[in-house]
C-alpha positions, 0 to 999 in steps of 0.5 A, a space after each residue: 487490464 495491465 498498466 506498466 509504470 516506468 521512469 520517474 514520476 511526480 504527484 503520481 497515483 493509479 487511483 488517488 481514491 476509490 469511492 464507496 460503491 466503486 469496484 476495481 476488478 482484474 487490474 494488474 499494475 507492473 512497476 518497472 523500477 519506477 521512482 515516485 517523487 510525490 503524491 498529492 497529500 503525502 499521507 498515503 500511497 498504494 500501488 493501486 490506490 492511495 485511499 479506498 472506501 470501495 473494493 479491489 478484487 482480483 488485482 495485482 502489483 508487481 516489479 519494484 516501487 521506489 518512493 523518493 519522498 516521505 509518506 507520513 501515514 502508510 504505504 501498501 503494495 495495493 492500498 495506502 489506506 483502507 478506510 472502509 470496503 474490501 481488498 479480496 483475492 489480490 496479490 503484491 509481488 513488488 519490492 517496496 522501498 519507502 519511508 513511512 510510519 507503516 509499510 506493508 505488502 497489501 494495505 498500509 493502514 486499515 481503518 475499517 473493512 476486510 482483507 481476504 484471500 490476499 498474498 504478499 511475496 514482495 520484499 518490504 523495505 521501510 527505510 524510516 528505521 535507518 534515518 532521522 525523520 521527524 515527521 515519522 518518528 514523532 508518531 512513535 513506532 515504525 511498522 513493516 508488515 506482510 499483509 497490513 501495517 497498522 490497524 486504526 480505530 475500533 471499527 470492525 476489521 476482518 483479516 482472513 485467509 491471507 499469506 505472506 512469503 515476502 521478506 520484511 
């Protein structure tokens, strides 16, 4: 199934949360120069889901995602926060323009779970480095990455078989 996202949107998410036991399979999201003006909690943003405890399999995100607000913790081409669960055989080719502590092609913040056989070919642009943003800078380092931006906590994480060719 394909969803096309166009124009300027407020408080937007394809999925705010994917709960434990739920799986999204075969979803393709095309961002046609979309500008997102906010999400409900402003902590995480993902091209498919802001937060995941279930699974994303064989999904893709393409186009250009412009986030016109500060996402405090993490932005991912597919998932903002992978709290547990997995992202498998999925891809991001979208250019991501964001302001956040962590911006990555697949998962912004990984707490617990697996990221396997995923690819990122989209450019990752974290504008936090060029502005003074107290909410971001108070946490220290600003991260930009191809696959996963920030590993949180001491839980088991499996990150294998992934590739990045996107400009960071």
